[in-house]
C-alpha positions in Angstrom: -0.1 0.0 0.4 1.4 3.5 -0.9 2.5 6.1 1.4 -0.7 8.5 1.2 0.4 12.1 1.3 -1.6 15.7 0.5 1.4 16.5 -2.1 3.8 13.9 -3.3 6.2 16.5 -4.7 5.9 19.7 -2.0 9.1 21.0 -3.8 10.1 23.0 -6.9 12.1 22.4 -9.0 13.9 23.2 -12.4 13.9 19.6 -13.4 11.8 19.8 -17.0 9.8 16.7 -16.0 5.7 17.9 -15.8 4.5 18.0 -12.5 2.1 15.6 -12.8 4.9 12.8 -14.2 6.7 13.9 -11.2 3.9 13.1 -8.9 3.5 9.9 -10.3 6.7 8.9 -10.4 7.1 9.8 -6.5 4.6 7.3 -5.6 6.4 4.6 -7.5 9.8 5.5 -5.8 8.8 5.6 -2.6 6.9 2.2 -2.8 9.9 1.0 -4.0 11.8 2.8 -1.4 9.3 1.0 0.9 9.7 -2.4 -0.3 13.7 -2.2 -0.7 14.4 -0.9 3.1 11.7 -3.8 4.1 13.8 -6.3 2.2 16.8 -4.8 4.0 16.1 -5.2 6.9 14.9 -9.1 6.2 18.1 -9.5 4.4 19.6 -8.3 8.1 17.6 -10.1 10.1 18.4 -13.4 8.4 22.5 -12.2 8.5 21.9 -11.8 12.4 20.0 -15.4 13.0 21.0 -18.0 10.2 22.2 -21.3 11.5 23.3 -24.3 10.2 26.1 -26.1 8.0 26.9 -23.2 5.7 26.2 -20.5 8.4 29.5 -18.5 7.6 28.7 -18.4 3.6 25.2 -17.6 4.3 25.7 -14.7 7.1 28.1 -13.2 4.8 25.9 -13.4 1.8 22.9 -12.1 3.6 25.3 -9.0 5.1 26.3 -8.2 1.6 23.0 -8.2 0.2 21.6 -6.0 3.2 24.4 -3.4 2.5 23.2 -3.6 -1.6 19.8 -3.0 -0.7 20.9 0.2 1.8 22.5 1.6 -1.6 19.8 0.9 -3.7 17.4 2.8 -1.0 19.9 5.6 -0.9 19.8 5.8 -5.1 15.9 5.7 -4.9 15.4 8.6 -2.3 18.0 10.9 -3.7 15.8 10.2 -7.3 13.0 11.1 -5.3 14.4 14.5 -3.8 15.7 15.5 -7.2 12.5 15.2 -8.7 11.0 17.5 -5.5 9.6 14.6 -3.6 9.6 13.5 -0.3 11.6 10.4 0.5 9.0 8.5 3.1 11.8 6.3 4.1 11.8 5.6 8.0 11.7 1.9 9.1 8.1 2.0 10.2 7.0 4.1 7.2 8.6 0.7 5.3 7.0 -1.4 7.5 3.9 0.1 7.2 4.0 0.4 3.3 6.1 -2.7 2.2 4.2 -4.8 -0.3 6.2 -7.5 0.6 5.5 -10.4 2.9 7.3 -10.6 6.5 10.0 -13.0 7.0 8.6 -15.8 8.5 9.3 -15.6 12.2 11.7 -18.2 13.8 13.3 -18.9 10.6 16.9 -19.6 11.2 18.1 -22.7 9.3 20.0 -21.9 6.5 18.2 -23.1 3.6 14.8 -21.7 5.1 16.4 -18.6 5.2 17.5 -18.7 1.6 14.2 -20.1 0.4 12.5 -17.1 2.6 14.8 -14.2 1.0 14.6 -16.1 -2.7 10.8 -15.4 -2.4 10.9 -11.7 -1.3 14.1 -11.1 -3.9 11.8 -12.2 -6.7 8.7 -10.6 -5.3 10.9 -7.1 -5.2 12.4 -8.0 -9.2 9.0 -8.2 -10.7 7.9 -5.1 -8.9 10.8 -3.4 -10.2 10.2 -4.8 -13.7 6.6 -2.6 -13.5 8.2 0.3 -12.3 10.2 0.1 -15.1 7.4 0.1 -17.4 5.2 2.4 -15.5 8.1 5.4 -15.4 8.8 4.5 -19.2 5.1 5.0 -20.3 4.5 8.4 -18.2 7.6 9.9 -19.6 10.1 9.4 -17.3 13.1 7.7 -19.1 15.8 8.5 -16.7 13.7 7.2 -13.8 12.9 3.4 -15.9 16.5 3.4 -16.7 17.5 3.6 -12.7 14.7 0.7 -12.3 16.6 -1.1 -14.9 20.1 -1.0 -13.4 18.6 -1.7 -10.1 16.5 -4.6 -11.1 19.5 -6.3 -13.2 21.4 -6.2 -9.4 18.0 -7.4 -7.9 17.7 -10.4 -10.2 21.5 -11.4 -9.8 21.0 -11.4 -6.0 18.0 -13.5 -7.0 20.4 -16.1 -8.4 22.8 -16.0 -5.8 20.1 -17.5 -3.1 19.1 -19.6 -6.1 22.3 -21.2 -6.4 22.3 -22.5 -2.8 18.7 -24.3 -3.5 19.8 -25.9 -6.6 19.2 -29.7 -6.7 17.1 -29.7 -3.7 13.5 -30.2 -2.8 13.1 -26.3 -1.5 14.5 -25.4 -5.0 10.8 -24.9 -6.4 9.0 -24.1 -2.6 7.6 -20.7 -2.0 5.8 -19.5 0.9 2.9 -16.1 0.5 5.0 -13.4 -1.2 2.0 -11.1 -0.6 2.1 -8.7 3.3 0.3 -10.7 6.0 -3.3 -10.0 6.6 -4.4 -8.9 9.9 
């Protein structure tokens, strides 16, 4: 669910993108920021709590992924503010507005953590591709290009996760990727 504000782009700018386009792009960027921040904290959660035979390798992978997502959140927020918008990027805002499902409680076993993160990276990648199309269709090629660049890295991280599952019965398993109802 997108962050509702009375004015999506409250600051004036000399940017020549039409204000209506900037407002729609700002909504997409704030949604992407919420999802990215949420996924970043879920990767960090997995980093802190993972257990099992592949502990060290997964501990390091999840930390690298959390760092990458923090960098991506910064890119999204900076683009948003460059267009005259306000970044809604607090932990509470991300939690309230993320489209991603919650990390399963008490999940600590390595392969279960990998599956949980792979599901969320896959959902995030699909959302990124939708934002690529949306921002291109409304006339902001720069933001569309930015989403394209970010999505390539999300796909790469998904590949890293799925490589840990290849040849296992968990390779095709998936939990719900939508936010929990209730």
